[in-house]
GUKEZA-854833 format. One record per residue (C-alpha): x negated, y, z negated; residue in one letter. Coordinates in steps of 0.25 Angstrom, whole numbers, padded with zeros to 4 digits, always signed. Layout:
N
XYZA/...
***
This chain:
60
+0278+0020+0183L/+0272+0032+0175V/+0275+0035+0161E/+0271+0048+0154R/+0270+0052+0140R/+0267+0065+0134Y/+0259+0070+0122A/+0265+0078+0111K/+0265+0093+0114A/+0252+0099+0110G/+0244+0087+0113Q/+0236+0091+0126A/+0226+0081+0131F/+0215+0088+0139R/+0208+0075+0144M/+0214+0063+0150S/+0209+0048+0150Y/+0212+0036+0158S/+0209+0021+0154I/+0204+0011+0165Y/+0200-0002+0160D/+0188+0000+0151D/+0186+0015+0155K/+0192+0028+0150V/+0191+0040+0158V/+0192+0054+0152F/+0196+0066+0160I/+0195+0080+0155S/+0203+0092+0158S/+0201+0100+0170A/+0194+0111+0162K/+0182+0102+0158E/+0183+0092+0170A/+0176+0080+0165Y/+0179+0065+0164G/+0172+0053+0159F/+0174+0038+0158V/+0172+0029+0146V/+0170+0014+0149Q/+0173+0005+0137S/+0183-0005+0135K/+0185-0002+0120E/+0186+0013+0123F/+0196+0010+0134A/+0204+0002+0124E/+0204+0013+0114L/+0208+0023+0123M/+0220+0014+0128L/+0225+0012+0114M/+0224+0027+0112Q/+0232+0030+0125F/+0243+0019+0121E/+0244+0026+0107L/+0246+0040+0113L/+0255+0034+0123W/+0264+0027+0113S/+0265+0040+0105N/+0268+0049+0116S/+0282+0053+0122K/+0288+0049+0135K/
***
């Protein structure tokens, strides 16, 4: 099961991130082509809270 939500018009994100346990992986646009990992339980929790806030305020 996949659920998608969309940002409001004009809110383009040029990077993406994924959260895995205590790691947050950031991936840039193809134009700049870089990525990095932050390993921190507190940071991963913060990013998860941010994701949940964005998710709850987005449209289905």
